[in-house]
C-alpha positions as CSV (number, residue, x, y, z in Angstrom):
1,M,-142.2,58.7,-41.9
2,A,-141.5,55.2,-39.9
3,I,-139.7,53.8,-43.0
4,K,-137.4,57.1,-43.3
5,K,-136.6,56.8,-39.7
6,D,-136.0,53.3,-39.8
7,I,-133.6,54.0,-42.8
8,N,-131.6,56.8,-40.9
9,K,-131.0,54.4,-38.1
10,K,-129.9,51.5,-40.3
11,I,-127.7,54.3,-41.9
12,I,-126.4,55.4,-38.7
13,N,-126.1,51.9,-37.4
14,A,-124.0,51.0,-40.6
15,V,-121.3,53.6,-40.2
16,P,-118.5,52.8,-37.2
17,K,-116.7,56.4,-37.0
18,K,-113.3,54.9,-38.4
19,F,-114.7,54.3,-41.9
20,T,-113.3,55.9,-44.7
21,K,-115.6,58.0,-46.9
22,I,-115.5,55.5,-49.4
23,D,-116.4,52.6,-47.6
24,L,-119.2,54.6,-46.2
25,K,-120.9,55.4,-49.4
26,S,-120.7,51.6,-50.3
27,K,-122.2,50.7,-47.0
28,I,-124.8,52.8,-47.2
29,H,-125.7,52.0,-50.8
30,K,-125.9,48.4,-49.9
31,E,-128.3,49.1,-47.1
32,L,-130.4,51.3,-49.2
33,E,-130.5,48.5,-52.0
34,S,-131.7,46.0,-49.4
35,L,-134.4,48.6,-48.1
36,V,-135.6,48.9,-51.4
37,K,-136.0,45.3,-52.1
38,I,-138.0,45.3,-49.0
39,I,-140.2,48.3,-50.0
40,E,-140.8,46.7,-53.3
41,K,-142.1,43.3,-51.7
42,S,-144.4,45.2,-49.2
43,K,-146.2,46.9,-52.0
């Protein structure tokens, strides 16, 4: 659960209001990719 909260925080922090939806998607995608790498390492 803590990881999920952290992901939500990261996504919110990664999203300035002025972003277009496309920018938003690529930004979130990058955040998720980096989180996946972190999770993979910690296994």
